[in-house]
N, C-alpha and C positions, 0 to 999 in steps of 0.2 A: 233675507239678504245674506246673513251669516251662514245660513244653510247652503246657499248657492256657492259662497266662497270656499267653504269646506269641501264641497263636492268637486269644485274645480281643482282644488289643491290635491285631492285624492287621485283625480284623473291624471294630473301632471306627474305625481309620484309613480303611478303605474307605468306611465310612458318612460320615465327615467329608468325604472327597474327593468323594463323590457329592452331598452337600449343597452344597459349594462350587461344583461344576459347575452344579448347578441354579440356584443364586443368580446365577452368572455369566451363564447363559442368560437368566434373567429380566431382569437388568440390561441385557444387550445388546438384548433385545426391547423393553424400555422405552425405551432410548435411540433405537433405530431408529424406534419408533412416534412418539416425541416429535419426532424430526427430520422424519418424514414429515408429521405434523400441522403442524409449524412451516412446512415448505416449502409445503404446501397453503394454509395461512393467508396466507403471504407472497405466493403467486401470486394468491390471491383479492383480497388487499388491493391488490396491484399492478394487477390488472385494474380494480378500483374506482377507483384513482387515475387510470388512463389514460382511463376513461370520463367522469370528472367532475374538474373542476379549478376553483379559484377564479380570478377574472379577473386578479388581480394576479400569479398564478403561471402564467398561460397561456403567456407567452413562454418562460419557463424550461422548461416541460413540452414546448413545441413544439420547442425546440432539442434537448432530451434525446432525444425520440422521433422526430425528423425528420418531424414531422407538419405538412407545409406546405399541406395541402389544406383544413383546417378554419380558418375565420376567426372572430376574436373580434368579437361584435356591438358591443362597446364600444371596439374598436380604431380606429386612424386609417384603416385600409384601408376598412372599412365606412363610416366617417364620410365620407370623400371620395367613395366610390361613391354614398352617399345623396344627396349634393349634385349629382352628375352625373345620377343617375337622376331626381331631382326636376325638374331642368331639362328632361330629355327628356319627362317626364310633362306638364309645362306646355306644351311645344311641341306635343305630340300632341293635347292638349285644345284648342289653338287651331287646329290643322290640320284636324281632323275636320269642324267646321262649315263650312269652306271648300268642302267637296264639295257643299254646298247651292247654291253659286253657279255650278255647272257648267251648268245649263240657261240658255240665252240665247235671245232673240227674234231670228229670222232677218232677213236683209237686207230682205225685202219686208214685214216686220212682221206676217206672217200664219202663221208657223210657229215651232216651237221646236226648237233644236239643242243640241249640247253644245260647250262651249268646250274644244277638244282640247288647246290649248297649256296651259291651266290644269290640265287633267286629267293631263297628263304630269308637270307640275311637282309637283302634289300627290301623285301616286303615288310619285315618287322620295323626297320628304320624308317621307311617311308610312311608306315601307318602311325608311328609315333609323331612324326612331323605334321601329319595331317591333323592330329589332335589340336595342335597349336593354332591351326587355321580355323578350326571349329570354335576354339576359345576366343579367337579374334572377332568372330561374328558376334558372339555373346557380348564381348566388351564394347563393340561398336554400337550395339543396341542400348547400352547403358552409359554412353559417354556424351556429356553435354557439348554443345557447339556454340560458336559466337554468332549472335544474330547479325545477319547482313546489314540491317538498317542501323546498327549501332557501331559499325566498324570505323566510322569516320570520327568518332569521339573516343580518344584514348585507346584503351585495350578492348573495349566493347563489352556488351552484356552477354552472359552465358545463358542459353536456353536450357532449362533444367526440367522442362515438362516431358515426361516419358513418351507420351503419344506423339508430340511434335518431333522428338528425336527419332522415334521409330519410322515415322512417315518420311522424314528427310533421308534416313539411311536406306530405306526401301527404294527411294527414287535415285539415290546416288551411291553406288558402290556395292550394294548388297549382292547383286547377281555375279559380279566379278569375284567377290569373296567366296560365294557359294561354289562357283566353278573351280576356283583355286583349291577348295577344300575337298573336292571329290577324289576318291581313291582310284583314279583311272588306270595307272600302271598296274596296280594289283589285279584289277578286274580283267584287263586285257591280257595280262601274263598268265593268269591261272584259269580263266574261263573262256575268253574269246579265241586267243591264238591257238590253243590245242585243238579246238573244234572247227577251225577254218581250213578248208582245203587249199592246197598250194604249197609253195616252197616255204620252209621255215624262215629263211632269212628275208624273203620278200614280204611275207605277212608281218613279220616283226618290224621291218623297216616302215611299212605303211602305217602300222599301229603307232610307232614312235613319232612319225610325222604328224599323225593326228593329235598325239599328246602334246607335242611341241607347239602346234598351232592353237589348240583349244585351251591348254592348261599352263604350259611352261611360260609362254609369253605373258599371260595374265599375272603369273607369279613374279615375273620380272617387273611388270608394271606396278605391282603392289610394293615391290622392294624399293623402287626409285623414290617415291615421296617419303617413305619411311626413313630412308638413308639421308634424304635432304633435311628432315627434321632433326636427325641425330647429329648431322654436321653442324647445325646451328645451336646445339645444346651440349652440355658436358655429359658425355656418356661413352658409348663405344668409340665414337669418333670425337675425341677430345680436342682441346685447344692446340697442343703441340703439332708442328708441321709434319713430324714423322708419322703421326697417326693417320692423317689424310693420305700420305704417300702409301702407307700400309694398306689402306682401304682400296686405293686405286690398283695397287699391285694384286690384291685379292681378286678384283674384278678381271684383271688381266689373266690370272691363273684360271678363273672360271671360264673365260672364253677359250683358253687353250685346252682345258679339260673337255669342254663340249666339242671342240673341233677334233681332238684326237679320238673321242668316242665315236663320232660319226665316221671318221676315217677307218676305224677298225671294222665297223659294221659293213660299210661299203666294200671293204677289201674282201670280207667273207662272201659278200654277194657276188663280187667279180669271180672269186674262186668257184662258187657254185654255178655261175653262168658258163664258165669254161667247161666244167664237168658236163653240163647239159648239152653244150655244143658238141663235145666229143661223144656223148651218148647217142646223139642223133646219127652219128656215123656208124654206130654199132647196132642199129636196129635189125631185127626185133629182139636181139638178146638183151639189150639194155633198156631199162625203164627209168623214168625220172624219179619215181618213188624210191629207187635204190639210194638216193642221196639224203634220205631222211633216216637218221639213226634209229628211229622207232621200228624200222623194217630190217634191222641188222641181222636178225636171226632167220631171215627168209633163205631157204635153201637155194633158190634160183639166183638170189643176189650173191651168195657165197661162191657159186660157180662162176658168176660173171666177174667178180673181183679177182679171181685167180687167173683169168684169161684176158682181162681188159688191158688196153694200152693208154687209158686215161691219165695215169700217173706220169707217163712220159710226155704226153701232149700238154698238160696243164701245168707248165712251169714258166716263170717269167722269161727265161732264156729262149724259149721256143717261140716261133713266129705264128703258132696256131691261134693264139688269142692275145689281144692287146690289153694289158692290165693298167696301163697309164701310171698315175701316181700311186696306185695301190700295189704295184709290183714289188715294192720294197717290203711291204708287210708279208707277202707270200714268200719272197726269197729269203727273208731273215727268220722265217717260221714264227712270226708274231702270232698268227692266227691259230697256231697249234701249241703255244706256250701256256704256262700257268697264268693265273689272274694277275698277280703282282708284277710279273715280268712284262706281260703285254700291256698292262696299264701304264707302267712307268715309261715304256717305249712310246706308246701312243701319246702320253702327256708331253713327252719331250718333242715328238713330232708336231703336236699342236702349238707348243711354244715357238718352235722354229717357223711354223707357218704364219702365226700371228705376227711375229717379229718381221718377217719378210713383207707382209702386207702393210704394216705400219711404215717400214722403210720406203716401200714403193709409193705409198700415199704422200710421204714427205717429199720425195723426189718430184712427184707430179705437181704438188702445190708450191 
């Protein structure tokens, strides 16, 4: 009987030990699972924090993670860069129309050539401004942006993940920045135009129309949002009212500058068109190639210049050809003047033209 009770007691003790072992295993598994889930949650949370951060915590997060490649769009670095880049944009917008002044009337006033000194200077200045557009592309690839989903809460979270920034920039704005950074005037002036058959002025006019549509307008588009940001910040466009007035006046000068440059180029085109019309009356002695100064040493051209009546026919006072609004440029010898003289006159003409258009628009409204 005692043996039976001891056996029963031993069996019960074994069952209790087995239950304790099972409970211990379950507890250990539960702890390990909880720890694993906690670690995964912490890792995911950490990844989320590293990909997004509030602007006021950006510098702390940058120092903690040694993330020196991503820039805060509201920081001083971007603010100073926007001021520098805006000046480069304005300079480039003023430089591009100067390429319209490259055609000049030759020494004998019966041919059109290129002002090589001005061409070299403009090429250098334009290439320097192009560097800033290339730097702007690099800056945009390394500038954080505000997450759209967080804009409803305060200032919003900054996305600082480089891959997300790059993908967003490639979808928005990269190709416009790339087109704006291309050296189109330099390539067309030095490579394309000299090797294209046709009149010097017509080829240059078509090339400049191409540049204006493909590149100049994108540069103006890039300048508009940048200037809007500067208007709302303390920078080039500061708080005083006179600064905003100066900025608007600068845009007015830019429009006048562009208008006067086109007026000059189209005036030379009218002059060359008159020469060609008069040349058709003197066939076969006259050839259209005579009006290109690259053929100025041609003996047949020299004989034709000594006997032609083109200089008497192609004047604004003659009824042979209608110059229209470009007759003033021919009558005042603007197309044969030096660069500074013709530029100031064309700029003044552009100011007058823009002012008349503004006054007319005010009368209509």
